MIDONU-90609 format. One record per residue (C-alpha): z, x, y; residue in one letter. Coordinates in nm, 3 decimals, m for minus. Layout:
BEGIN
ATOM  z  x  y  type
ATOM  Z  X  Y  a
...
//
This chain:
BEGIN
ATOM  z  x  y  type
ATOM  m6.543  14.945  m8.437  m
ATOM  m6.611  14.690  m8.783  p
ATOM  m6.466  14.811  m9.090  t
ATOM  m6.759  14.770  m9.388  p
ATOM  m6.674  14.596  m9.704  s
ATOM  m6.600  14.813  m9.962  r
ATOM  m6.934  14.709  m10.144  l
ATOM  m7.110  14.997  m10.232  t
ATOM  m7.437  14.820  m10.382  g
ATOM  m7.705  14.723  m10.142  p
ATOM  m7.686  14.471  m9.915  y
ATOM  m7.700  14.051  m10.014  t
ATOM  m7.819  13.966  m9.704  i
ATOM  m7.998  14.097  m9.370  k
ATOM  m8.026  13.945  m9.059  i
ATOM  m8.264  14.091  m8.745  a
ATOM  m8.258  14.425  m8.975  g
ATOM  m7.844  14.418  m8.979  k
ATOM  m7.679  14.431  m9.336  n
ATOM  m7.393  14.185  m9.306  m
ATOM  m7.179  14.455  m9.525  h
ATOM  m7.113  14.625  m9.187  a
ATOM  m6.899  14.318  m9.073  f
ATOM  m6.687  14.390  m9.385  g
ATOM  m6.868  14.046  m9.560  m
ATOM  m6.766  14.091  m9.901  l
ATOM  m6.937  13.762  m10.041  a
ATOM  m7.222  13.561  m9.899  t
ATOM  m7.438  13.259  m10.000  q
ATOM  m7.692  13.053  m9.877  i
ATOM  m7.681  12.666  m9.887  q
ATOM  m8.001  12.429  m9.853  n
ATOM  m8.231  12.695  m9.929  l
ATOM  m8.378  12.575  m10.198  d
ATOM  m8.727  12.611  m10.166  l
ATOM  m8.943  12.391  m10.399  t
ATOM  m9.317  12.388  m10.481  q
ATOM  m9.548  12.273  m10.222  l
ATOM  m9.843  12.127  m10.285  e
ATOM  m10.092  12.311  m10.047  y
ATOM  m10.494  12.303  m10.035  a
ATOM  m10.634  12.535  m10.221  v
ATOM  m11.004  12.432  m10.079  d
ATOM  m11.177  12.600  m9.728  v
ATOM  m10.997  12.446  m9.460  y
ATOM  m11.220  12.396  m9.117  p
ATOM  m11.413  12.612  m8.904  g
ATOM  m11.235  12.521  m8.590  e
ATOM  m10.892  12.639  m8.655  h
ATOM  m10.595  12.407  m8.475  a
ATOM  m10.291  12.525  m8.633  g
ATOM  m10.141  12.719  m8.973  i
ATOM  m10.296  12.434  m9.174  a
ATOM  m10.011  12.526  m9.490  h
ATOM  m9.738  12.516  m9.273  e
ATOM  m9.824  12.255  m9.040  a
ATOM  m9.687  11.989  m9.274  s
ATOM  m9.358  12.210  m9.302  f
ATOM  m9.118  12.067  m9.137  v
ATOM  m8.831  12.306  m8.988  p
ATOM  m8.507  12.292  m9.211  r
ATOM  m8.215  12.379  m9.117  p
ATOM  m7.966  12.587  m9.407  f
ATOM  m7.638  12.767  m9.395  v
ATOM  m7.559  13.110  m9.439  i
ATOM  m7.179  13.087  m9.543  a
ATOM  m6.977  13.397  m9.684  g
ATOM  m6.611  13.583  m9.638  r
ATOM  m6.514  13.886  m9.407  i
ATOM  m6.272  14.036  m9.550  t
ATOM  m6.015  14.360  m9.391  a
ATOM  m5.672  14.555  m9.441  d
ATOM  m5.525  14.400  m9.146  s
ATOM  m5.526  14.128  m8.911  a
ATOM  m5.673  14.378  m8.615  a
ATOM  m5.930  14.509  m8.822  d
ATOM  m6.041  14.160  m8.912  l
ATOM  m6.078  14.095  m8.570  r
ATOM  m6.253  14.368  m8.468  t
ATOM  m6.499  14.265  m8.749  n
ATOM  m6.518  13.924  m8.626  i
ATOM  m6.575  14.033  m8.245  n
ATOM  m6.849  14.230  m8.393  a
ATOM  m6.985  13.970  m8.585  l
ATOM  m6.942  13.739  m8.277  k
ATOM  m7.141  14.026  m8.044  a
ATOM  m7.431  14.090  m8.298  f
ATOM  m7.489  13.710  m8.290  l
ATOM  m7.502  13.673  m7.916  g
ATOM  m7.797  13.907  m7.921  t
ATOM  m7.993  13.651  m8.127  l
ATOM  m7.937  13.353  m7.930  r
ATOM  m7.821  13.488  m7.565  g
ATOM  m7.488  13.422  m7.462  k
ATOM  m7.606  13.087  m7.349  l
ATOM  m7.793  12.989  m7.637  f
ATOM  m8.104  13.069  m7.416  e
ATOM  m8.310  13.281  m7.673  t
ATOM  m8.475  13.092  m7.927  v
ATOM  m8.620  13.415  m8.100  a
ATOM  m8.730  13.441  m8.519  p
ATOM  m8.513  13.658  m8.687  v
ATOM  m8.571  13.807  m9.035  q
ATOM  m8.373  13.705  m9.309  v
ATOM  m8.366  13.931  m9.609  y
ATOM  m8.185  13.786  m9.903  v
ATOM  m8.057  13.901  m10.293  a
ATOM  m8.195  14.243  m10.219  d
ATOM  m8.532  14.192  m10.181  q
ATOM  m8.674  14.444  m9.987  t
ATOM  m9.046  14.361  m10.018  d
ATOM  m8.954  13.983  m9.847  r
ATOM  m8.788  13.800  m9.610  y
ATOM  m8.775  13.438  m9.444  f
ATOM  m8.842  13.398  m9.106  k
ATOM  m8.545  13.188  m8.926  a
ATOM  m8.370  13.096  m8.584  v
ATOM  m7.997  13.132  m8.583  y
ATOM  m7.946  12.801  m8.471  r
ATOM  m7.506  12.867  m8.373  g
ATOM  m7.295  12.815  m8.348  p
ATOM  m7.055  13.068  m8.551  f
ATOM  m6.801  12.873  m8.743  q
ATOM  m6.497  13.008  m8.920  m
ATOM  m6.194  12.906  m9.086  a
ATOM  m5.818  13.001  m9.025  n
ATOM  m5.758  13.373  m9.129  p
ATOM  m5.547  13.355  m9.486  r
ATOM  m5.409  13.670  m9.639  r
ATOM  m5.481  13.738  m10.031  s
ATOM  m5.336  14.062  m10.215  v
ATOM  m5.320  14.226  m9.909  g
ATOM  m5.588  14.190  m9.781  n
ATOM  m5.705  13.963  m9.470  q
ATOM  m5.990  13.791  m9.472  y
ATOM  m6.204  13.456  m9.323  v
ATOM  m6.478  13.225  m9.439  d
ATOM  m6.768  13.201  m9.202  f
ATOM  m7.077  12.975  m9.209  a
ATOM  m7.383  13.071  m8.958  l
ATOM  m7.617  12.739  m8.864  p
ATOM  m7.981  12.873  m8.906  m
ATOM  m8.309  12.705  m8.926  t
ATOM  m8.571  12.788  m9.189  l
ATOM  m8.907  12.827  m8.975  l
ATOM  m9.161  12.868  m9.252  s
ATOM  m9.172  12.753  m9.631  p
ATOM  m9.283  13.118  m9.704  f
ATOM  m9.090  13.440  m9.733  a
ATOM  m9.324  13.714  m9.627  e
ATOM  m9.391  14.069  m9.684  s
ATOM  m9.260  14.308  m9.430  p
ATOM  m9.537  14.500  m9.438  t
ATOM  m9.930  14.465  m9.410  v
ATOM  m10.147  14.559  m9.756  t
ATOM  m10.451  14.688  m9.697  t
ATOM  m10.791  14.814  m9.862  a
ATOM  m11.158  14.949  m9.758  n
ATOM  m11.370  14.797  m10.057  p
ATOM  m11.721  14.957  m10.099  s
ATOM  m11.968  14.755  m9.867  g
ATOM  m12.237  14.821  m10.133  s
ATOM  m12.299  14.564  m10.363  g
ATOM  m12.282  14.438  m10.651  p
ATOM  m11.848  14.576  m10.593  s
ATOM  m11.539  14.402  m10.638  f
ATOM  m11.215  14.441  m10.487  q
ATOM  m10.921  14.290  m10.573  v
ATOM  m10.642  14.136  m10.371  f
ATOM  m10.313  14.099  m10.560  t
ATOM  m10.110  13.873  m10.322  l
ATOM  m9.759  13.728  m10.344  g
ATOM  m9.715  13.342  m10.515  s
ATOM  m9.829  13.173  m10.235  a
ATOM  m10.172  13.130  m9.986  p
ATOM  m10.212  13.474  m9.770  s
ATOM  m10.418  13.517  m9.422  w
ATOM  m10.726  13.785  m9.457  l
ATOM  m10.852  14.013  m9.160  l
ATOM  m11.178  14.142  m9.243  l
ATOM  m11.329  14.384  m9.034  e
ATOM  m11.697  14.462  m9.055  l
ATOM  m11.792  14.788  m8.925  e
ATOM  m12.182  14.888  m8.825  g
ATOM  m12.542  14.950  m9.018  a
ATOM  m12.567  14.594  m9.184  s
ATOM  m12.838  14.301  m9.123  t
ATOM  m12.717  13.956  m9.187  n
ATOM  m12.428  14.060  m9.414  p
ATOM  m12.262  13.865  m9.682  d
ATOM  m11.967  13.859  m9.859  f
ATOM  m11.791  13.647  m10.123  v
ATOM  m11.431  13.569  m10.111  l
ATOM  m11.360  13.393  m10.439  t
ATOM  m11.115  13.366  m10.768  d
ATOM  m11.387  13.310  m10.988  r
ATOM  m11.679  13.427  m11.136  a
ATOM  m11.820  13.187  m11.372  l
ATOM  m11.702  12.836  m11.415  y
ATOM  m11.858  12.556  m11.663  v
ATOM  m11.732  12.183  m11.679  d
ATOM  m11.965  12.073  m11.970  f
ATOM  m11.946  11.677  m11.867  d
ATOM  m12.337  11.662  m12.041  y
ATOM  m12.468  11.956  m11.864  d
ATOM  m12.471  12.309  m11.893  l
ATOM  m12.470  12.359  m11.545  v
ATOM  m12.202  12.680  m11.423  g
ATOM  m12.128  12.811  m11.087  t
ATOM  m12.169  13.152  m11.031  e
ATOM  m11.927  13.401  m10.853  i
ATOM  m12.134  13.317  m10.511  d
ATOM  m12.144  12.967  m10.534  g
ATOM  m12.493  12.940  m10.669  s
ATOM  m12.547  12.752  m10.955  s
ATOM  m12.660  12.938  m11.332  n
ATOM  m12.775  12.661  m11.618  t
ATOM  m12.716  12.783  m11.984  g
ATOM  m12.990  12.736  m12.221  t
ATOM  m12.929  12.576  m12.575  s
ATOM  m13.127  12.762  m12.879  g
ATOM  m13.164  12.597  m13.228  a
ATOM  m13.081  12.252  m13.276  g
ATOM  m13.185  11.912  m13.230  t
ATOM  m13.132  11.782  m12.858  p
ATOM  m12.939  11.481  m12.966  g
ATOM  m12.632  11.770  m13.111  d
ATOM  m12.632  11.874  m12.761  q
ATOM  m12.443  11.638  m12.611  f
ATOM  m12.136  11.457  m12.860  e
ATOM  m11.848  11.329  m12.667  p
ATOM  m11.505  11.473  m12.754  g
ATOM  m11.193  11.358  m12.586  e
ATOM  m10.927  11.608  m12.361  y
ATOM  m10.779  11.538  m12.102  g
ATOM  m10.995  11.255  m12.029  g
ATOM  m11.310  11.477  m11.981  r
ATOM  m11.610  11.537  m12.260  y
ATOM  m11.704  11.860  m12.461  y
ATOM  m12.015  12.026  m12.508  q
ATOM  m12.169  12.005  m12.835  q
ATOM  m12.349  12.384  m12.914  s
ATOM  m12.571  12.438  m13.171  t
ATOM  m12.611  12.805  m13.251  f
ATOM  m12.634  12.945  m12.923  s
ATOM  m12.617  12.890  m12.545  t
ATOM  m12.704  13.127  m12.312  t
ATOM  m12.599  13.176  m11.923  w
ATOM  m12.832  13.517  m11.820  s
ATOM  m12.715  13.728  m11.544  s
ATOM  m12.359  13.597  m11.545  v
ATOM  m12.168  13.878  m11.257  v
ATOM  m11.832  13.996  m11.363  n
ATOM  m11.600  14.227  m11.237  n
ATOM  m11.670  14.557  m11.489  e
ATOM  m11.316  14.676  m11.420  d
ATOM  m11.097  14.388  m11.534  e
ATOM  m11.126  14.032  m11.632  q
ATOM  m10.995  13.699  m11.819  t
ATOM  m11.170  13.471  m11.981  w
ATOM  m11.025  13.108  m12.046  v
ATOM  m11.178  12.800  m12.296  f
ATOM  m11.092  12.464  m12.351  y
ATOM  m11.213  12.363  m12.681  l
ATOM  m11.228  12.173  m12.985  q
ATOM  m11.353  12.392  m13.288  p
ATOM  m11.531  12.187  m13.531  q
ATOM  m11.438  12.366  m13.816  f
ATOM  m11.115  12.432  m14.031  g
ATOM  m10.959  12.796  m14.131  m
ATOM  m11.250  12.819  m14.442  d
ATOM  m11.603  12.754  m14.285  p
ATOM  m11.789  12.976  m14.519  g
ATOM  m11.863  13.235  m14.256  a
ATOM  m11.716  13.421  m13.952  d
ATOM  m11.743  13.147  m13.618  v
ATOM  m11.858  13.318  m13.336  f
ATOM  m11.675  13.166  m13.014  v
ATOM  m11.846  13.357  m12.702  f
ATOM  m11.958  13.736  m12.639  q
ATOM  m12.025  13.823  m12.262  y
ATOM  m12.316  14.111  m12.352  y
ATOM  m12.435  14.399  m12.094  v
ATOM  m12.607  14.608  m12.319  d
ATOM  m12.531  14.734  m12.672  a
ATOM  m12.253  14.954  m12.549  s
ATOM  m12.082  14.727  m12.310  n
ATOM  m11.940  14.391  m12.393  s
ATOM  m11.683  14.175  m12.498  i
ATOM  m11.655  13.880  m12.763  y
ATOM  m11.440  13.615  m12.932  l
ATOM  m11.458  13.489  m13.337  y
ATOM  m11.315  13.345  m13.603  w
ATOM  m11.307  13.599  m13.925  d
ATOM  m11.366  13.361  m14.211  d
ATOM  m11.198  13.595  m14.457  s
ATOM  m10.909  13.743  m14.286  e
ATOM  m10.846  13.431  m14.126  d
ATOM  m10.760  13.537  m13.824  e
ATOM  m10.881  13.552  m13.451  w
ATOM  m11.087  13.880  m13.379  v
ATOM  m11.139  14.001  m12.978  v
ATOM  m11.378  14.308  m12.963  v
ATOM  m11.428  14.517  m12.631  k
ATOM  m11.706  14.748  m12.669  v
ATOM  m11.749  15.035  m12.414  t
ATOM  m11.984  15.294  m12.568  g
ATOM  m11.729  15.486  m12.805  g
ATOM  m11.465  15.277  m13.086  s
ATOM  m11.445  14.968  m12.993  p
ATOM  m11.106  14.805  m12.864  d
ATOM  m10.987  14.547  m13.123  v
ATOM  m10.725  14.260  m13.099  l
ATOM  m10.667  14.042  m13.430  n
ATOM  m10.417  13.777  m13.480  v
ATOM  m10.378  13.529  m13.789  a
ATOM  m10.362  13.142  m13.714  d
ATOM  m10.307  12.804  m13.847  t
ATOM  m10.511  12.513  m13.727  f
ATOM  m10.788  12.184  m13.831  s
ATOM  m11.125  12.094  m13.759  a
ATOM  m11.051  11.867  m13.460  g
ATOM  m10.762  12.067  m13.293  d
ATOM  m10.790  12.139  m12.921  n
ATOM  m10.676  12.437  m12.805  m
ATOM  m10.696  12.655  m12.520  v
ATOM  m10.805  13.071  m12.596  l
ATOM  m10.808  13.293  m12.341  a
ATOM  m10.934  13.663  m12.335  v
ATOM  m10.799  13.946  m12.042  s
ATOM  m10.847  14.304  m11.990  f
ATOM  m10.769  14.537  m11.747  g
ATOM  m10.471  14.761  m11.583  p
ATOM  m10.224  14.571  m11.851  d
ATOM  m10.447  14.671  m12.156  g
ATOM  m10.629  14.377  m12.360  m
ATOM  m10.461  14.016  m12.394  k
ATOM  m10.561  13.707  m12.637  f
ATOM  m10.364  13.400  m12.555  y
ATOM  m10.397  13.065  m12.746  k
ATOM  m10.247  12.772  m12.569  d
ATOM  m10.094  12.954  m12.263  g
ATOM  m9.929  13.220  m12.546  v
ATOM  m9.967  13.595  m12.591  l
ATOM  m10.061  13.653  m12.924  k
ATOM  m10.149  13.992  m12.913  t
ATOM  m10.237  14.272  m12.695  s
ATOM  m10.264  14.624  m12.694  n
ATOM  m10.288  14.915  m12.420  a
ATOM  m10.649  14.944  m12.422  a
ATOM  m10.785  14.958  m12.006  t
ATOM  m11.151  15.113  m11.996  t
ATOM  m11.346  14.853  m11.864  g
ATOM  m11.733  14.758  m11.941  i
ATOM  m11.968  14.934  m11.752  s
ATOM  m12.238  14.694  m11.560  g
ATOM  m12.155  14.381  m11.321  t
ATOM  m12.422  14.173  m11.496  s
ATOM  m12.440  14.037  m11.857  g
ATOM  m12.520  13.758  m12.055  t
ATOM  m12.257  13.524  m12.144  l
ATOM  m12.335  13.358  m12.496  y
ATOM  m12.143  13.072  m12.660  l
ATOM  m12.221  13.143  m13.016  g
ATOM  m12.507  13.399  m13.108  d
ATOM  m12.911  13.387  m13.235  q
ATOM  m12.813  13.363  m13.576  g
ATOM  m12.690  13.114  m13.816  a
ATOM  m12.427  13.300  m13.931  t
ATOM  m12.251  13.288  m13.592  y
ATOM  m12.201  12.945  m13.523  r
ATOM  m12.084  12.841  m13.218  p
ATOM  m11.949  12.479  m13.415  d
ATOM  m11.725  12.384  m13.162  a
ATOM  m11.708  12.114  m12.864  k
ATOM  m11.607  12.323  m12.543  f
ATOM  m11.480  12.099  m12.234  e
ATOM  m11.411  12.383  m11.918  l
ATOM  m11.457  12.750  m11.919  l
ATOM  m11.356  13.000  m11.631  a
ATOM  m11.438  13.339  m11.584  a
ATOM  m11.211  13.561  m11.339  a
ATOM  m11.294  13.847  m11.196  p
ATOM  m10.960  13.981  m11.275  f
ATOM  m10.715  14.011  m11.493  q
ATOM  m10.406  13.726  m11.521  y
ATOM  m10.047  13.772  m11.569  s
ATOM  m9.894  13.580  m11.887  n
ATOM  m9.745  13.363  m11.654  d
ATOM  m10.096  13.270  m11.445  d
ATOM  m10.259  13.210  m11.797  v
ATOM  m9.954  12.999  m11.915  t
ATOM  m10.004  12.780  m11.605  r
ATOM  m10.375  12.773  m11.638  l
ATOM  m10.385  12.705  m11.958  s
ATOM  m10.185  12.358  m11.877  f
ATOM  m10.345  12.286  m11.579  a
ATOM  m10.752  12.177  m11.620  p
ATOM  m10.749  12.131  m11.271  e
ATOM  m10.732  12.480  m11.181  q
ATOM  m10.983  12.585  m11.347  m
ATOM  m11.312  12.555  m11.122  p
ATOM  m11.138  12.792  m10.888  g
ATOM  m11.208  12.860  m10.468  t
ATOM  m11.566  13.093  m10.412  s
ATOM  m11.680  13.085  m10.084  v
ATOM  m11.977  13.264  m9.924  k
ATOM  m11.997  13.399  m9.555  k
ATOM  m12.330  13.518  m9.418  s
ATOM  m12.312  13.681  m9.048  y
ATOM  m12.639  13.629  m8.874  t
ATOM  m12.766  13.895  m8.678  g
ATOM  m12.742  14.252  m8.710  t
ATOM  m12.384  14.513  m8.682  i
ATOM  m12.485  14.819  m8.493  s
ATOM  m12.348  15.150  m8.602  a
ATOM  m12.132  15.189  m8.290  n
ATOM  m12.003  14.803  m8.337  t
ATOM  m11.755  14.630  m8.563  r
ATOM  m11.717  14.232  m8.621  v
ATOM  m11.376  14.117  m8.674  v
ATOM  m11.256  13.809  m8.873  v
ATOM  m10.896  13.690  m8.841  d
ATOM  m10.910  13.432  m9.095  f
ATOM  m10.587  13.312  m8.952  e
ATOM  m10.670  13.223  m8.627  k
ATOM  m11.016  13.152  m8.720  g
ATOM  m11.160  13.404  m8.455  t
ATOM  m11.453  13.700  m8.538  a
ATOM  m11.457  13.929  m8.231  i
ATOM  m11.732  14.201  m8.209  s
ATOM  m11.572  14.523  m8.053  v
ATOM  m11.812  14.774  m7.893  n
ATOM  m11.555  15.085  m7.942  p
ATOM  m11.745  15.309  m7.673  s
ATOM  m11.738  15.042  m7.404  t
ATOM  m11.457  14.839  m7.564  l
ATOM  m11.670  14.517  m7.494  v
ATOM  m11.544  14.226  m7.691  h
ATOM  m11.813  13.951  m7.738  s
ATOM  m11.691  13.615  m7.974  n
ATOM  m11.939  13.616  m8.274  v
ATOM  m11.769  13.329  m8.443  l
ATOM  m12.077  13.127  m8.389  a
ATOM  m12.292  13.364  m8.595  n
ATOM  m12.098  13.258  m8.882  f
ATOM  m12.345  12.978  m8.923  t
ATOM  m12.218  12.827  m9.248  d
ATOM  m11.944  12.530  m9.196  s
ATOM  m11.692  12.669  m9.441  e
ATOM  m11.451  12.757  m9.272  g
ATOM  m11.255  13.045  m9.278  l
ATOM  m11.053  13.006  m9.624  p
ATOM  m10.733  13.145  m9.736  i
ATOM  m10.661  13.396  m10.014  l
ATOM  m10.543  13.207  m10.338  s
ATOM  m10.280  13.323  m10.537  p
ATOM  m10.175  13.541  m10.732  p
ATOM  m10.506  13.715  m10.717  k
ATOM  m10.843  13.655  m10.498  s
ATOM  m11.146  13.912  m10.516  c
ATOM  m11.364  14.004  m10.221  l
ATOM  m11.742  14.072  m10.384  y
ATOM  m12.035  14.196  m10.162  i
ATOM  m12.361  14.050  m10.342  p
ATOM  m12.585  14.252  m10.546  s
ATOM  m12.784  14.418  m10.317  g
ATOM  m12.584  14.397  m10.003  e
ATOM  m12.512  14.707  m9.772  t
ATOM  m12.286  14.698  m9.502  i
ATOM  m12.174  14.970  m9.286  g
ATOM  m11.812  14.929  m9.365  g
ATOM  m11.542  14.679  m9.461  v
ATOM  m11.150  14.703  m9.388  k
ATOM  m10.934  14.465  m9.524  t
ATOM  m10.553  14.349  m9.432  a
ATOM  m10.323  14.071  m9.554  f
ATOM  m9.936  13.978  m9.537  r
ATOM  m9.818  13.858  m9.910  k
ATOM  m9.643  13.545  m9.910  r
ATOM  m9.445  13.414  m10.150  y
ATOM  m9.282  13.045  m10.244  l
//
């Protein structure tokens, strides 16, 4: 039997389920596994699936697992080497006729593995002696098959089939495919996969894109029309100048967690003479969230009203009229947070959400006291809470603000004893009768041309529209990591 290494900690590398410590490996390193950020499409893919789009452009990459095997004696070292060779032989066969992917775990990351093939052959240097121990340096030639590390376990969720309802999917750092099951008693069911609840690009209009891809046009309050469209440069785009109030009604968002991000240029300084209201998402008198500049205290104030005592954040700041800035507000399982220019400025532990999934978005207020006196370039609302790093990235990448929102519609009725299983990776939709096991291809029942989208990291959301009822919904996906 091989003599295990003296390391007592967890593995540093595991191949096909085998801990390399078992062969006396004392040190390992991986060469040429320097994965870099990839450019991948965030749009939907064609309905006719022709391979894994985000991996098709990836060329299998050779890399090497190198290390050192140690033992107390030459005989033990020989035993360890022979045991390792025998194990490697099971991966490729004696004649290297087996080409089967193996799972390579590295750096004690038990939640993800790389998909690879052992190329072989096993390479080693001449055995040596050091401080009474025998050792040999070795190299295992490998080929990486995918740019992504993948979770060994499937993440599942059973969201509500009655709308309006949200199911937040927490992904890894790379795109993931979804397996969706619609089950029973539904007529022409709709669902939406999205990573935005609302997006507005103030390019001389007030048209926003809603969670289901539909348009929501804002209305302006007091002020002359000429004041509504004053250009202001930021990132090559124009700002919208709002005077007093601009309103979007019936904005749908997640009541449990949200993120709001604004690219804007305030037209006021630190002492405007009155508090200046930036935005408010208002459901009713007991449920809202809003952000304003406190004139007397010289600070930004975020207030979340949830029926009882409001949750409040405030942070002092200095700026001048005309400064470009990105402000972001979020609430959810990580508490309540306020950011400026991608930096977390203040937070608390308040996790209570707002009751109600449909509200009105105000830039400013109806009264002259709260003037939104600011030029807005972009705003985006997400139906989940972003991490600090994700807010930072979004604050410096305006091109990612629009997000992806895809509405899917099934034409026809799903009976009570029937399931429709949609595999987004394979591009298939199969109807199954559990009693008779009769299978039918129903991909054509999804009559839209948007295809089957991929979930965008770090989070995506499955939304069942208002008034929609689906007998049952089940989801599954594997997290992927760059």
